[in-house]
PyMOL CGO cylinders between C-alpha atoms (Angstrom):
from pymol import cmd
from pymol.cgo import CYLINDER

trace = [
    CYLINDER, 0.00, 0.00, 0.00, 2.84, 2.40, 0.83, 0.3, 1, 1, 1, 1, 1, 1,
    CYLINDER, 2.84, 2.40, 0.83, 4.22, 2.04, -2.66, 0.3, 1, 1, 1, 1, 1, 1,
    CYLINDER, 4.22, 2.04, -2.66, 0.85, 2.76, -4.26, 0.3, 1, 1, 1, 1, 1, 1,
    CYLINDER, 0.85, 2.76, -4.26, 0.42, 5.79, -2.01, 0.3, 1, 1, 1, 1, 1, 1,
    CYLINDER, 0.42, 5.79, -2.01, 3.84, 7.17, -2.99, 0.3, 1, 1, 1, 1, 1, 1,
    CYLINDER, 3.84, 7.17, -2.99, 3.12, 6.66, -6.68, 0.3, 1, 1, 1, 1, 1, 1,
    CYLINDER, 3.12, 6.66, -6.68, -0.23, 8.41, -6.32, 0.3, 1, 1, 1, 1, 1, 1,
    CYLINDER, -0.23, 8.41, -6.32, 1.46, 11.34, -4.57, 0.3, 1, 1, 1, 1, 1, 1,
    CYLINDER, 1.46, 11.34, -4.57, 4.00, 11.63, -7.39, 0.3, 1, 1, 1, 1, 1, 1,
    CYLINDER, 4.00, 11.63, -7.39, 1.27, 11.54, -10.02, 0.3, 1, 1, 1, 1, 1, 1,
    CYLINDER, 1.27, 11.54, -10.02, -0.79, 14.15, -8.17, 0.3, 1, 1, 1, 1, 1, 1,
    CYLINDER, -0.79, 14.15, -8.17, 2.28, 16.41, -7.82, 0.3, 1, 1, 1, 1, 1, 1,
    CYLINDER, 2.28, 16.41, -7.82, 3.10, 16.06, -11.51, 0.3, 1, 1, 1, 1, 1, 1,
    CYLINDER, 3.10, 16.06, -11.51, -0.49, 16.91, -12.42, 0.3, 1, 1, 1, 1, 1, 1,
    CYLINDER, -0.49, 16.91, -12.42, -0.40, 19.99, -10.16, 0.3, 1, 1, 1, 1, 1, 1,
    CYLINDER, -0.40, 19.99, -10.16, 2.84, 21.20, -11.71, 0.3, 1, 1, 1, 1, 1, 1,
    CYLINDER, 2.84, 21.20, -11.71, 1.39, 20.69, -15.17, 0.3, 1, 1, 1, 1, 1, 1,
    CYLINDER, 1.39, 20.69, -15.17, -1.67, 22.76, -14.25, 0.3, 1, 1, 1, 1, 1, 1,
    CYLINDER, -1.67, 22.76, -14.25, 0.55, 25.56, -12.87, 0.3, 1, 1, 1, 1, 1, 1,
    CYLINDER, 0.55, 25.56, -12.87, 2.63, 25.59, -16.06, 0.3, 1, 1, 1, 1, 1, 1,
    CYLINDER, 2.63, 25.59, -16.06, -0.52, 25.80, -18.17, 0.3, 1, 1, 1, 1, 1, 1,
    CYLINDER, -0.52, 25.80, -18.17, -1.82, 28.72, -16.10, 0.3, 1, 1, 1, 1, 1, 1,
    CYLINDER, -1.82, 28.72, -16.10, 1.49, 30.58, -16.44, 0.3, 1, 1, 1, 1, 1, 1,
    CYLINDER, 1.49, 30.58, -16.44, 1.70, 29.81, -20.15, 0.3, 1, 1, 1, 1, 1, 1,
    CYLINDER, 1.70, 29.81, -20.15, -1.76, 31.28, -20.70, 0.3, 1, 1, 1, 1, 1, 1,
    CYLINDER, -1.76, 31.28, -20.70, -0.55, 34.52, -19.13, 0.3, 1, 1, 1, 1, 1, 1,
    CYLINDER, -0.55, 34.52, -19.13, 2.08, 34.93, -21.87, 0.3, 1, 1, 1, 1, 1, 1,
    CYLINDER, 2.08, 34.93, -21.87, 1.42, 37.21, -24.80, 0.3, 1, 1, 1, 1, 1, 1,
    CYLINDER, 1.42, 37.21, -24.80, 2.93, 36.90, -28.27, 0.3, 1, 1, 1, 1, 1, 1,
    CYLINDER, 2.93, 36.90, -28.27, 4.05, 39.78, -30.44, 0.3, 1, 1, 1, 1, 1, 1,
    CYLINDER, 4.05, 39.78, -30.44, 6.36, 40.25, -33.39, 0.3, 1, 1, 1, 1, 1, 1,
    CYLINDER, 6.36, 40.25, -33.39, 9.37, 42.55, -33.10, 0.3, 1, 1, 1, 1, 1, 1,
    CYLINDER, 9.37, 42.55, -33.10, 10.60, 43.72, -36.51, 0.3, 1, 1, 1, 1, 1, 1,
    CYLINDER, 10.60, 43.72, -36.51, 14.12, 44.85, -35.54, 0.3, 1, 1, 1, 1, 1, 1,
    CYLINDER, 14.12, 44.85, -35.54, 14.99, 43.32, -32.19, 0.3, 1, 1, 1, 1, 1, 1,
    CYLINDER, 14.99, 43.32, -32.19, 17.93, 44.79, -30.27, 0.3, 1, 1, 1, 1, 1, 1,
    CYLINDER, 17.93, 44.79, -30.27, 19.83, 42.61, -27.85, 0.3, 1, 1, 1, 1, 1, 1,
    CYLINDER, 19.83, 42.61, -27.85, 21.76, 44.50, -25.18, 0.3, 1, 1, 1, 1, 1, 1,
    CYLINDER, 21.76, 44.50, -25.18, 24.86, 42.81, -23.83, 0.3, 1, 1, 1, 1, 1, 1,
    CYLINDER, 24.86, 42.81, -23.83, 27.69, 44.20, -21.76, 0.3, 1, 1, 1, 1, 1, 1,
    CYLINDER, 27.69, 44.20, -21.76, 31.20, 43.34, -22.93, 0.3, 1, 1, 1, 1, 1, 1,
    CYLINDER, 31.20, 43.34, -22.93, 34.43, 43.88, -21.08, 0.3, 1, 1, 1, 1, 1, 1,
    CYLINDER, 34.43, 43.88, -21.08, 37.34, 44.44, -23.46, 0.3, 1, 1, 1, 1, 1, 1,
    CYLINDER, 37.34, 44.44, -23.46, 40.91, 44.99, -22.34, 0.3, 1, 1, 1, 1, 1, 1,
    CYLINDER, 40.91, 44.99, -22.34, 43.39, 46.86, -24.52, 0.3, 1, 1, 1, 1, 1, 1,
    CYLINDER, 43.39, 46.86, -24.52, 46.25, 46.35, -22.08, 0.3, 1, 1, 1, 1, 1, 1,
    CYLINDER, 46.25, 46.35, -22.08, 48.22, 44.22, -24.54, 0.3, 1, 1, 1, 1, 1, 1,
    CYLINDER, 48.22, 44.22, -24.54, 47.49, 46.00, -27.83, 0.3, 1, 1, 1, 1, 1, 1,
    CYLINDER, 47.49, 46.00, -27.83, 50.98, 47.47, -27.89, 0.3, 1, 1, 1, 1, 1, 1,
    CYLINDER, 50.98, 47.47, -27.89, 52.43, 44.00, -27.28, 0.3, 1, 1, 1, 1, 1, 1,
    CYLINDER, 52.43, 44.00, -27.28, 50.55, 42.71, -30.33, 0.3, 1, 1, 1, 1, 1, 1,
    CYLINDER, 50.55, 42.71, -30.33, 51.71, 45.61, -32.50, 0.3, 1, 1, 1, 1, 1, 1,
    CYLINDER, 51.71, 45.61, -32.50, 55.32, 45.12, -31.40, 0.3, 1, 1, 1, 1, 1, 1,
    CYLINDER, 55.32, 45.12, -31.40, 55.10, 41.39, -32.10, 0.3, 1, 1, 1, 1, 1, 1,
    CYLINDER, 55.10, 41.39, -32.10, 53.94, 42.06, -35.67, 0.3, 1, 1, 1, 1, 1, 1,
    CYLINDER, 53.94, 42.06, -35.67, 56.83, 44.49, -36.19, 0.3, 1, 1, 1, 1, 1, 1,
    CYLINDER, 56.83, 44.49, -36.19, 59.32, 41.96, -34.86, 0.3, 1, 1, 1, 1, 1, 1,
    CYLINDER, 59.32, 41.96, -34.86, 57.97, 39.17, -37.08, 0.3, 1, 1, 1, 1, 1, 1,
    CYLINDER, 57.97, 39.17, -37.08, 58.11, 41.38, -40.18, 0.3, 1, 1, 1, 1, 1, 1,
    CYLINDER, 58.11, 41.38, -40.18, 61.69, 42.35, -39.37, 0.3, 1, 1, 1, 1, 1, 1,
    CYLINDER, 61.69, 42.35, -39.37, 62.61, 38.68, -39.13, 0.3, 1, 1, 1, 1, 1, 1,
    CYLINDER, 62.61, 38.68, -39.13, 60.75, 37.86, -42.36, 0.3, 1, 1, 1, 1, 1, 1,
    CYLINDER, 60.75, 37.86, -42.36, 62.46, 40.64, -44.30, 0.3, 1, 1, 1, 1, 1, 1,
    CYLINDER, 62.46, 40.64, -44.30, 65.95, 40.60, -42.80, 0.3, 1, 1, 1, 1, 1, 1,
    CYLINDER, 65.95, 40.60, -42.80, 66.28, 36.84, -42.49, 0.3, 1, 1, 1, 1, 1, 1,
    CYLINDER, 66.28, 36.84, -42.49, 67.82, 34.45, -39.95, 0.3, 1, 1, 1, 1, 1, 1,
    CYLINDER, 67.82, 34.45, -39.95, 70.62, 36.90, -39.18, 0.3, 1, 1, 1, 1, 1, 1,
    CYLINDER, 70.62, 36.90, -39.18, 68.08, 39.07, -37.39, 0.3, 1, 1, 1, 1, 1, 1,
    CYLINDER, 68.08, 39.07, -37.39, 67.80, 36.58, -34.54, 0.3, 1, 1, 1, 1, 1, 1,
    CYLINDER, 67.80, 36.58, -34.54, 71.29, 37.57, -33.38, 0.3, 1, 1, 1, 1, 1, 1,
    CYLINDER, 71.29, 37.57, -33.38, 70.68, 41.32, -33.58, 0.3, 1, 1, 1, 1, 1, 1,
    CYLINDER, 70.68, 41.32, -33.58, 70.95, 42.87, -30.07, 0.3, 1, 1, 1, 1, 1, 1,
    CYLINDER, 70.95, 42.87, -30.07, 67.91, 45.08, -30.67, 0.3, 1, 1, 1, 1, 1, 1,
    CYLINDER, 67.91, 45.08, -30.67, 65.92, 42.09, -31.93, 0.3, 1, 1, 1, 1, 1, 1,
    CYLINDER, 65.92, 42.09, -31.93, 66.43, 40.39, -28.57, 0.3, 1, 1, 1, 1, 1, 1,
    CYLINDER, 66.43, 40.39, -28.57, 65.04, 43.45, -26.75, 0.3, 1, 1, 1, 1, 1, 1,
    CYLINDER, 65.04, 43.45, -26.75, 62.00, 43.68, -29.05, 0.3, 1, 1, 1, 1, 1, 1,
    CYLINDER, 62.00, 43.68, -29.05, 61.32, 39.97, -28.70, 0.3, 1, 1, 1, 1, 1, 1,
    CYLINDER, 61.32, 39.97, -28.70, 61.53, 40.09, -24.90, 0.3, 1, 1, 1, 1, 1, 1,
    CYLINDER, 61.53, 40.09, -24.90, 59.18, 43.08, -24.70, 0.3, 1, 1, 1, 1, 1, 1,
    CYLINDER, 59.18, 43.08, -24.70, 56.61, 41.62, -27.10, 0.3, 1, 1, 1, 1, 1, 1,
    CYLINDER, 56.61, 41.62, -27.10, 56.51, 38.27, -25.30, 0.3, 1, 1, 1, 1, 1, 1,
    CYLINDER, 56.51, 38.27, -25.30, 56.45, 39.67, -21.76, 0.3, 1, 1, 1, 1, 1, 1,
    CYLINDER, 56.45, 39.67, -21.76, 53.34, 39.27, -19.60, 0.3, 1, 1, 1, 1, 1, 1,
    CYLINDER, 53.34, 39.27, -19.60, 54.11, 42.64, -18.00, 0.3, 1, 1, 1, 1, 1, 1,
    CYLINDER, 54.11, 42.64, -18.00, 51.83, 45.35, -19.50, 0.3, 1, 1, 1, 1, 1, 1,
    CYLINDER, 51.83, 45.35, -19.50, 54.60, 47.91, -18.91, 0.3, 1, 1, 1, 1, 1, 1,
    CYLINDER, 54.60, 47.91, -18.91, 57.24, 45.96, -20.83, 0.3, 1, 1, 1, 1, 1, 1,
    CYLINDER, 57.24, 45.96, -20.83, 56.49, 47.82, -24.07, 0.3, 1, 1, 1, 1, 1, 1,
    CYLINDER, 56.49, 47.82, -24.07, 56.55, 51.29, -22.48, 0.3, 1, 1, 1, 1, 1, 1,
    CYLINDER, 56.55, 51.29, -22.48, 59.92, 52.14, -24.12, 0.3, 1, 1, 1, 1, 1, 1,
    CYLINDER, 59.92, 52.14, -24.12, 58.19, 51.75, -27.51, 0.3, 1, 1, 1, 1, 1, 1,
    CYLINDER, 58.19, 51.75, -27.51, 54.83, 53.29, -26.64, 0.3, 1, 1, 1, 1, 1, 1,
    CYLINDER, 54.83, 53.29, -26.64, 55.86, 56.66, -28.04, 0.3, 1, 1, 1, 1, 1, 1,
    CYLINDER, 55.86, 56.66, -28.04, 56.28, 55.04, -31.45, 0.3, 1, 1, 1, 1, 1, 1,
    CYLINDER, 56.28, 55.04, -31.45, 52.79, 53.51, -31.56, 0.3, 1, 1, 1, 1, 1, 1,
    CYLINDER, 52.79, 53.51, -31.56, 50.15, 55.98, -32.71, 0.3, 1, 1, 1, 1, 1, 1,
    CYLINDER, 50.15, 55.98, -32.71, 46.58, 56.55, -33.71, 0.3, 1, 1, 1, 1, 1, 1,
    CYLINDER, 46.58, 56.55, -33.71, 46.79, 55.74, -37.43, 0.3, 1, 1, 1, 1, 1, 1,
    CYLINDER, 46.79, 55.74, -37.43, 45.40, 59.08, -38.59, 0.3, 1, 1, 1, 1, 1, 1,
    CYLINDER, 45.40, 59.08, -38.59, 48.23, 60.91, -36.77, 0.3, 1, 1, 1, 1, 1, 1,
    CYLINDER, 48.23, 60.91, -36.77, 51.04, 58.88, -38.31, 0.3, 1, 1, 1, 1, 1, 1,
    CYLINDER, 51.04, 58.88, -38.31, 52.66, 60.83, -41.16, 0.3, 1, 1, 1, 1, 1, 1,
    CYLINDER, 52.66, 60.83, -41.16, 54.71, 57.77, -42.14, 0.3, 1, 1, 1, 1, 1, 1,
    CYLINDER, 54.71, 57.77, -42.14, 51.46, 56.65, -43.78, 0.3, 1, 1, 1, 1, 1, 1,
    CYLINDER, 51.46, 56.65, -43.78, 49.19, 59.67, -44.15, 0.3, 1, 1, 1, 1, 1, 1,
    CYLINDER, 49.19, 59.67, -44.15, 51.81, 61.45, -46.29, 0.3, 1, 1, 1, 1, 1, 1,
    CYLINDER, 51.81, 61.45, -46.29, 51.74, 58.62, -48.86, 0.3, 1, 1, 1, 1, 1, 1,
    CYLINDER, 51.74, 58.62, -48.86, 48.52, 56.58, -48.71, 0.3, 1, 1, 1, 1, 1, 1,
    CYLINDER, 48.52, 56.58, -48.71, 44.90, 57.43, -48.02, 0.3, 1, 1, 1, 1, 1, 1,
    CYLINDER, 44.90, 57.43, -48.02, 43.50, 55.40, -45.11, 0.3, 1, 1, 1, 1, 1, 1,
    CYLINDER, 43.50, 55.40, -45.11, 41.37, 52.34, -45.72, 0.3, 1, 1, 1, 1, 1, 1,
    CYLINDER, 41.37, 52.34, -45.72, 39.40, 50.72, -42.91, 0.3, 1, 1, 1, 1, 1, 1,
    CYLINDER, 39.40, 50.72, -42.91, 39.97, 47.20, -44.18, 0.3, 1, 1, 1, 1, 1, 1,
    CYLINDER, 39.97, 47.20, -44.18, 43.62, 47.33, -45.24, 0.3, 1, 1, 1, 1, 1, 1,
    CYLINDER, 43.62, 47.33, -45.24, 46.89, 46.69, -43.44, 0.3, 1, 1, 1, 1, 1, 1,
    CYLINDER, 46.89, 46.69, -43.44, 50.09, 48.29, -44.76, 0.3, 1, 1, 1, 1, 1, 1,
    CYLINDER, 50.09, 48.29, -44.76, 53.71, 47.76, -43.74, 0.3, 1, 1, 1, 1, 1, 1,
    CYLINDER, 53.71, 47.76, -43.74, 57.11, 48.70, -45.13, 0.3, 1, 1, 1, 1, 1, 1,
    CYLINDER, 57.11, 48.70, -45.13, 60.74, 48.82, -44.11, 0.3, 1, 1, 1, 1, 1, 1,
    CYLINDER, 60.74, 48.82, -44.11, 63.28, 51.57, -44.64, 0.3, 1, 1, 1, 1, 1, 1,
    CYLINDER, 63.28, 51.57, -44.64, 66.91, 52.38, -43.88, 0.3, 1, 1, 1, 1, 1, 1,
    CYLINDER, 66.91, 52.38, -43.88, 67.92, 55.59, -42.15, 0.3, 1, 1, 1, 1, 1, 1,
    CYLINDER, 67.92, 55.59, -42.15, 71.42, 56.59, -41.02, 0.3, 1, 1, 1, 1, 1, 1,
    CYLINDER, 71.42, 56.59, -41.02, 72.41, 54.05, -38.38, 0.3, 1, 1, 1, 1, 1, 1,
    CYLINDER, 72.41, 54.05, -38.38, 69.04, 52.27, -38.19, 0.3, 1, 1, 1, 1, 1, 1,
    CYLINDER, 69.04, 52.27, -38.19, 66.48, 50.08, -39.91, 0.3, 1, 1, 1, 1, 1, 1,
    CYLINDER, 66.48, 50.08, -39.91, 62.82, 50.96, -39.38, 0.3, 1, 1, 1, 1, 1, 1,
    CYLINDER, 62.82, 50.96, -39.38, 59.66, 48.91, -39.84, 0.3, 1, 1, 1, 1, 1, 1,
    CYLINDER, 59.66, 48.91, -39.84, 56.41, 50.88, -40.11, 0.3, 1, 1, 1, 1, 1, 1,
    CYLINDER, 56.41, 50.88, -40.11, 52.96, 49.31, -39.96, 0.3, 1, 1, 1, 1, 1, 1,
    CYLINDER, 52.96, 49.31, -39.96, 49.35, 50.49, -40.14, 0.3, 1, 1, 1, 1, 1, 1,
    CYLINDER, 49.35, 50.49, -40.14, 46.62, 48.13, -38.95, 0.3, 1, 1, 1, 1, 1, 1,
    CYLINDER, 46.62, 48.13, -38.95, 43.23, 48.95, -40.49, 0.3, 1, 1, 1, 1, 1, 1,
    CYLINDER, 43.23, 48.95, -40.49, 42.94, 52.70, -39.99, 0.3, 1, 1, 1, 1, 1, 1,
    CYLINDER, 42.94, 52.70, -39.99, 43.25, 52.36, -36.20, 0.3, 1, 1, 1, 1, 1, 1,
    CYLINDER, 43.25, 52.36, -36.20, 46.84, 51.77, -35.13, 0.3, 1, 1, 1, 1, 1, 1,
    CYLINDER, 46.84, 51.77, -35.13, 50.18, 52.65, -36.64, 0.3, 1, 1, 1, 1, 1, 1,
    CYLINDER, 50.18, 52.65, -36.64, 53.74, 52.13, -35.47, 0.3, 1, 1, 1, 1, 1, 1,
    CYLINDER, 53.74, 52.13, -35.47, 57.19, 53.25, -36.57, 0.3, 1, 1, 1, 1, 1, 1,
    CYLINDER, 57.19, 53.25, -36.57, 59.74, 51.09, -34.77, 0.3, 1, 1, 1, 1, 1, 1,
    CYLINDER, 59.74, 51.09, -34.77, 63.53, 50.93, -35.05, 0.3, 1, 1, 1, 1, 1, 1,
    CYLINDER, 63.53, 50.93, -35.05, 64.24, 47.21, -35.43, 0.3, 1, 1, 1, 1, 1, 1,
    CYLINDER, 64.24, 47.21, -35.43, 68.01, 47.39, -35.77, 0.3, 1, 1, 1, 1, 1, 1,
    CYLINDER, 68.01, 47.39, -35.77, 70.80, 49.85, -35.10, 0.3, 1, 1, 1, 1, 1, 1,
    CYLINDER, 70.80, 49.85, -35.10, 73.24, 47.89, -37.26, 0.3, 1, 1, 1, 1, 1, 1,
    CYLINDER, 73.24, 47.89, -37.26, 72.24, 48.27, -40.93, 0.3, 1, 1, 1, 1, 1, 1,
    CYLINDER, 72.24, 48.27, -40.93, 75.64, 46.95, -42.01, 0.3, 1, 1, 1, 1, 1, 1,
    CYLINDER, 75.64, 46.95, -42.01, 74.60, 43.50, -40.81, 0.3, 1, 1, 1, 1, 1, 1,
    CYLINDER, 74.60, 43.50, -40.81, 72.07, 43.32, -43.64, 0.3, 1, 1, 1, 1, 1, 1,
    CYLINDER, 72.07, 43.32, -43.64, 73.01, 45.91, -46.27, 0.3, 1, 1, 1, 1, 1, 1,
    CYLINDER, 73.01, 45.91, -46.27, 76.48, 45.50, -47.74, 0.3, 1, 1, 1, 1, 1, 1,
    CYLINDER, 76.48, 45.50, -47.74, 75.76, 46.19, -51.40, 0.3, 1, 1, 1, 1, 1, 1,
    CYLINDER, 75.76, 46.19, -51.40, 73.12, 47.76, -53.62, 0.3, 1, 1, 1, 1, 1, 1,
    CYLINDER, 73.12, 47.76, -53.62, 71.65, 44.30, -54.25, 0.3, 1, 1, 1, 1, 1, 1,
    CYLINDER, 71.65, 44.30, -54.25, 70.76, 44.04, -50.56, 0.3, 1, 1, 1, 1, 1, 1,
    CYLINDER, 70.76, 44.04, -50.56, 68.34, 46.96, -50.91, 0.3, 1, 1, 1, 1, 1, 1,
    CYLINDER, 68.34, 46.96, -50.91, 65.84, 44.38, -52.15, 0.3, 1, 1, 1, 1, 1, 1,
    CYLINDER, 65.84, 44.38, -52.15, 65.41, 43.42, -48.49, 0.3, 1, 1, 1, 1, 1, 1,
    CYLINDER, 65.41, 43.42, -48.49, 63.41, 46.62, -48.01, 0.3, 1, 1, 1, 1, 1, 1,
    CYLINDER, 63.41, 46.62, -48.01, 59.85, 45.43, -48.50, 0.3, 1, 1, 1, 1, 1, 1,
    CYLINDER, 59.85, 45.43, -48.50, 56.30, 46.71, -48.87, 0.3, 1, 1, 1, 1, 1, 1,
    CYLINDER, 56.30, 46.71, -48.87, 53.24, 44.74, -47.77, 0.3, 1, 1, 1, 1, 1, 1,
    CYLINDER, 53.24, 44.74, -47.77, 49.53, 45.47, -48.23, 0.3, 1, 1, 1, 1, 1, 1,
    CYLINDER, 49.53, 45.47, -48.23, 46.76, 43.11, -47.13, 0.3, 1, 1, 1, 1, 1, 1,
    CYLINDER, 46.76, 43.11, -47.13, 43.00, 43.35, -47.62, 0.3, 1, 1, 1, 1, 1, 1,
    CYLINDER, 43.00, 43.35, -47.62, 41.55, 41.93, -44.40, 0.3, 1, 1, 1, 1, 1, 1,
    CYLINDER, 41.55, 41.93, -44.40, 38.26, 41.01, -46.11, 0.3, 1, 1, 1, 1, 1, 1,
    CYLINDER, 38.26, 41.01, -46.11, 39.27, 39.48, -49.45, 0.3, 1, 1, 1, 1, 1, 1,
    CYLINDER, 39.27, 39.48, -49.45, 42.70, 38.34, -48.13, 0.3, 1, 1, 1, 1, 1, 1,
    CYLINDER, 42.70, 38.34, -48.13, 44.29, 39.77, -51.26, 0.3, 1, 1, 1, 1, 1, 1,
    CYLINDER, 44.29, 39.77, -51.26, 47.94, 40.60, -50.61, 0.3, 1, 1, 1, 1, 1, 1,
    CYLINDER, 47.94, 40.60, -50.61, 50.68, 42.58, -52.33, 0.3, 1, 1, 1, 1, 1, 1,
    CYLINDER, 50.68, 42.58, -52.33, 54.19, 41.79, -51.08, 0.3, 1, 1, 1, 1, 1, 1,
    CYLINDER, 54.19, 41.79, -51.08, 56.95, 43.42, -53.06, 0.3, 1, 1, 1, 1, 1, 1,
    CYLINDER, 56.95, 43.42, -53.06, 60.11, 45.47, -52.79, 0.3, 1, 1, 1, 1, 1, 1,
    CYLINDER, 60.11, 45.47, -52.79, 59.47, 48.92, -51.38, 0.3, 1, 1, 1, 1, 1, 1,
    CYLINDER, 59.47, 48.92, -51.38, 61.27, 50.40, -54.40, 0.3, 1, 1, 1, 1, 1, 1,
    CYLINDER, 61.27, 50.40, -54.40, 58.41, 49.15, -56.58, 0.3, 1, 1, 1, 1, 1, 1,
    CYLINDER, 58.41, 49.15, -56.58, 55.81, 50.87, -54.42, 0.3, 1, 1, 1, 1, 1, 1,
    CYLINDER, 55.81, 50.87, -54.42, 57.82, 54.10, -54.44, 0.3, 1, 1, 1, 1, 1, 1,
    CYLINDER, 57.82, 54.10, -54.44, 57.91, 53.85, -58.23, 0.3, 1, 1, 1, 1, 1, 1,
    CYLINDER, 57.91, 53.85, -58.23, 54.12, 53.37, -58.35, 0.3, 1, 1, 1, 1, 1, 1,
    CYLINDER, 54.12, 53.37, -58.35, 53.62, 56.47, -56.19, 0.3, 1, 1, 1, 1, 1, 1,
    CYLINDER, 53.62, 56.47, -56.19, 55.95, 58.48, -58.46, 0.3, 1, 1, 1, 1, 1, 1,
    CYLINDER, 55.95, 58.48, -58.46, 53.97, 57.35, -61.54, 0.3, 1, 1, 1, 1, 1, 1,
    CYLINDER, 53.97, 57.35, -61.54, 50.72, 58.44, -59.88, 0.3, 1, 1, 1, 1, 1, 1,
    CYLINDER, 50.72, 58.44, -59.88, 52.21, 61.84, -59.07, 0.3, 1, 1, 1, 1, 1, 1,
    CYLINDER, 52.21, 61.84, -59.07, 53.04, 62.26, -62.76, 0.3, 1, 1, 1, 1, 1, 1,
    CYLINDER, 53.04, 62.26, -62.76, 49.66, 60.99, -63.94, 0.3, 1, 1, 1, 1, 1, 1,
    CYLINDER, 49.66, 60.99, -63.94, 47.57, 63.06, -61.51, 0.3, 1, 1, 1, 1, 1, 1,
    CYLINDER, 47.57, 63.06, -61.51, 49.93, 66.04, -61.29, 0.3, 1, 1, 1, 1, 1, 1,
    CYLINDER, 49.93, 66.04, -61.29, 49.78, 66.24, -57.56, 0.3, 1, 1, 1, 1, 1, 1,
    CYLINDER, 49.78, 66.24, -57.56, 51.55, 65.01, -54.47, 0.3, 1, 1, 1, 1, 1, 1,
    CYLINDER, 51.55, 65.01, -54.47, 50.43, 62.02, -52.39, 0.3, 1, 1, 1, 1, 1, 1,
    CYLINDER, 50.43, 62.02, -52.39, 48.54, 60.65, -50.54, 0.3, 1, 1, 1, 1, 1, 1,
    CYLINDER, 48.54, 60.65, -50.54, 47.12, 58.14, -53.01, 0.3, 1, 1, 1, 1, 1, 1,
    CYLINDER, 47.12, 58.14, -53.01, 45.12, 54.96, -52.59, 0.3, 1, 1, 1, 1, 1, 1,
    CYLINDER, 45.12, 54.96, -52.59, 47.22, 51.93, -51.72, 0.3, 1, 1, 1, 1, 1, 1,
    CYLINDER, 47.22, 51.93, -51.72, 47.78, 49.41, -54.54, 0.3, 1, 1, 1, 1, 1, 1,
    CYLINDER, 47.78, 49.41, -54.54, 44.96, 47.11, -53.38, 0.3, 1, 1, 1, 1, 1, 1,
]
cmd.load_cgo(trace, "trace")
């Protein structure tokens, strides 16, 4: 009898719950929302943005200058800063990372494009510089070596100075010697009879 009583209690409870659910369901109203908006709070940290920018610069320097770059004293410092978990590790380079629109290393030559990345390398007296622009948000001009003679010993070595443009949507990429991009800009100056900036080659 006890077992039958327990089963009856369970069945009665289940029936009661079902009735309560039906009552609550009947209270609901249905309506169509044409353009629903979902509000959600997001917490985004930009503490390591400079680390990411510095890491890209370092990797481009290695790509363009070759294996010899691993032994460059300045390369070791850049690598250590980019890989550090300390948010302050990149402070010595923070002054060389800008809002893209304020970076004349790009705005003097190319019009900004929200979906394009641009990078190039150049040689100045006593230094090699890699400059990058990510979308039209961040730009950086970083000295990657203070020993140009390690990499540039003849005119033929100037081919190590590169230009890179990437369309982040289509993934189209132009990767060439920077001399070719400078030539393209000069041809556009002649054709349009004005100074840069011009659209990038993408």
